[in-house]
N, C-alpha and C positions, 0 to 999 in steps of 0.2 A: 614624357611629352613636355616640351618647353613652350611656355607662352611668353610673348614679348609685347610690351606695351610702351609705345613712344609718347613723348610729350615735348613741347617747346617750339613747335613750328610757328610760322606766322608771316606777316608782311613787314618788310624792313626796307629802308632806303639804301641805295648803294653806298658802301663804305661803313655801313652799320654792322652790328653783331647780333648773333642769336646763339643760344645754347640749347642743344637737344639732349634729352635724357631717354634712356630705355632701360626698363626694369624687367628682368626675367623671373619667371616663377615656374613651378612644376618640378624643381629639383633642389635638393639641399646641398648638392655638390657643386664645386666651382666649375664653371663652363670654360672650355679651353680657349676658344676664340670668340670674341664679340666685335661687332663693328657696324659700319654704316655703308649702305649703297644708295644711289639715287637714280631716278629716272625722269628725264625731261620729256615733254610731249614730243612724240614722233621719234624718240631715240631709245636705244637699248639701255637697260639697267647697267650701271657702271659702279665700280668700286670707288668709295670715297676714302675710307680709312678702316683699318682693323687693328686690334690689339689682343695679344694673347694674355693668358693669365700670368705668365712670367715676365710680361712687360715689353715683348717685341712688338713693334709697330710697323705698319705699312700704309703709305699714303699715296693717293693719286698725285701725279706731278702737278695737276692743275690746282691743287689745294695746299701744297707744301708751303710752309711759312705763314699760312693764313688760318688753317684749321688745326685744332689739337684734340686728339682723342685721349680719354682717360677712363679709368675703371675703378670701381669699388668691388674688389673680388668677393669680399664677405657678403655683399648684398647682391651679387650678380647683376650689377648695374653698370652701364656704359654711358659715357657722355661725349658730346661733340661740341666743342667751343668753336664757333665760326666767326672770324673777324674779317674785316675788310671785304665784306660781301660784294659780289658783282652780279649784275643781271643774269649772267650766264650760270650762276649757281642756282637759279630758279629750277625747282624740281620737287618731286615727291621723294622724301628721304625715308629709307627703310632700314630698320634695325635688323641685324643679322647675328645669328649665333650658330656655332658648330659644336654639337654635344653628342658624344658617343656615336660618331659616324653619321649623325643626322644633321641636316641643315634646317634651320628654323628662321622664319621671317615675321616681322611685325606687320601691322596693317598699313603703315606709312603715315607720314606727317608732311603737310605741304609747307614748303619754304618758298616765298615769293620775294624777289629783290627788285625794287623799282629803280629806274634810272633817273 
């Protein structure tokens, strides 16, 4: 069983930056895929970015060029650097991991971007 704990959300003005962190526990083995999804009020949860343990990344078109995902495989920790934030980035951001055919989610962290 994998547990995910996020940190780093908050309130920021448009154009600002935030960095999210997510640490996984419950396994001493490297997790295959880790990443971030988000859910805005009244909308479905959507992909933000994922990164595999060998470095392959996948970004939503809406965040390409502004967000960067990175990982520390030894610590099973994933980061999301968010720059040039926009009000439409406001959402609850969820950490995600896929490990041994199981999908795991964090509790979510609120990101609010004011205009």
